[in-house]
Each structure stands twice: as structure tokens, then as C-alpha cells.
N, C-alpha and C positions, 0 to 999 in steps of 0.2 A: 716442607711443599711438594702437596703428595701431585704426583702427573695423572692427568684423568686420562683413561684412553677411550678413546671413541668408539662407541658400541655401535655394531650393524644389528638393524634391524633385519631379522632375515625373513621372519614371515610376510611383511613388508612388500621387501626383496622376492622373497617367491610369489608374492598375488602380482609384483606389478610383470613382472617377467612371466607367468601366467597366460596372465591378460594379453601381453605381447604378443607373446604365441599363438593366442587363440587368433587374433586381429590379424596375422602372419598367414594364419592355415583362413581361415574366413575371405582372404583377400587372394590368396593361391585360387582356392578353388572358384570363387567369381570368374577368376579374370583368366581360366581355363575353361570355362562354361562360356562366357563372353566370344574366345576365341570362335572354342568348338564349332558356336552355331554362329558367327561370320563365315568360317569357310567353307558351312555346310551351305549357305545362302550360297556364298561364292559358286561352290561348285555346280549346283543346283545352275544357276543361270548360266555359267558356259557352255553346260552339256546341250542344254535345251538352246541356246542360241549357235555356237559353233558350227560348220560344217566341218569337213574331214580340213585341216590346214593343212600346212608347206609340210609342218614338223612330222606328222602321221603320215603324208602322201613321199615324205624322205624316206622314214623311220621302214614305209616297206618297199621301198627302190633298195636300202638297202639287205631286207631280207630276202630278196625276191637273188640278189647278186651271192648271196651268201650259202644260194641253195642249190649253182646253178656251175656246172664242169667248164672249164677257161683256162687257156695256156696261160702261165706267169710271164715264160723264156722260151716262145718254143723251139729255139737252137739247144738250147742244154735239156729238152726236154722237160723241164720243169711244172708241173701240171696245179693250178686249184683246184681242190673238188669238199664237197661238203663233208662239216667233221663228221659224221655217223659215218661216210662211204671214205673216210680216212683209214679210224681205230678199225672198219673192218676187213680192210687192206694190212693192215699192223697186222691185226689176228689171224688171219690166212696164210702171210710172208712166216708169221713166228711158229707157225703152225704145222708148214710144207719144211721136211727136213733137204740138206742142201749136201749134195759130195762133197767131200775136200779132192781137188783134181791131183791133191799129190800121194795120199797113201790108200786113197781110195774109202774111208772112213765117213760115215756121216757126221756133219758139225755143221756150224756159222761162223 
């Protein structure tokens, strides 16, 4: 009694696999094109019909608050200032030598 082994037809398997891979690539490209075209049409419709929304107004208000000086806590002397000005203050403070009162040497 001889045992017969199942043979796999490699050529057919590769052909079916390649065909399936090709279909996947075609489907992905088609879906990407459909998505891009629908997104573009939605954006153009939104931009043409929608005036400034509450979101853009709120963002403008937030930007204005970030650019103003104000007290965070007046009693403790904490001030809120724009980041560019705060960085400039830190650099200026680092560049200014401070005299040490105990030995008369410069240092921080």
C-alpha cells in the first residue's frame, strides 16, 4: 500500500494569489479616488456656503487672549504674558550678571 501525498499546484496557487492581490490593489486605488473626490466636493461646498463659524470666532478670541498681558494673580505678582515676550525676559535675565551679596563675586 503506497501512501499518496497531496500535490499542491504551485502555478495555480501563484496565479490565484496574484489575481487576488491585483484586485485588492485596484479596489484600494478606486476607493481612495472616491474618497478624495467626495472630500474635495464637501470642502468646496462648506467653504463656499459657511461664513465664519463659532469655532473660528472662538479661536480668534483665544489667540487674542494669548497675545495680551494680564495678571494671573496680582497679589502674588504673577503675570501672564505672550510666550515671545516671556522668552525674551528669560534670555535677558540669563545675560544679566547678578552680584552675590555674601562674597562680592558675580553669579546666579
